[in-house]
C-alpha positions as CSV (number, residue, x, y, z in Angstrom):
1,X,-18.1,-2.2,-9.8
2,X,-18.0,-5.0,-7.2
3,X,-14.3,-5.5,-8.0
4,X,-13.5,-1.8,-7.4
5,X,-15.5,-1.9,-4.1
6,X,-13.5,-5.0,-3.0
7,X,-10.2,-3.2,-3.9
8,X,-11.2,-0.2,-1.9
9,X,-12.2,-2.3,1.0
10,X,-8.9,-4.2,0.8
11,X,-6.9,-1.0,0.5
12,X,-8.7,0.6,3.5
13,X,-7.9,-2.4,5.6
14,X,-4.2,-2.7,4.5
15,X,-3.4,1.0,3.8
16,X,-1.2,1.2,6.8
17,X,0.9,-1.8,5.8
18,X,1.1,-0.6,2.2
19,X,2.2,2.8,3.4
20,X,5.0,1.3,5.5
21,X,6.0,-0.9,2.6
22,X,6.1,2.1,0.2
23,X,8.3,4.0,2.8
24,X,10.7,1.1,3.1
25,X,10.9,0.8,-0.7
26,X,11.5,4.5,-1.0
27,X,14.3,4.4,1.6
28,X,15.9,1.3,0.0
29,X,15.9,3.2,-3.3
30,X,17.8,6.2,-1.9
31,X,20.1,4.4,0.5
32,X,21.1,1.7,-2.0
């Protein structure tokens, strides 16, 4: 339970960077 809370906290802090990374990966996949 503590682990899931830590993960949620981490994701909430880095969701913006993760979203940008996912978008870059998505574009790289289609424009390869």
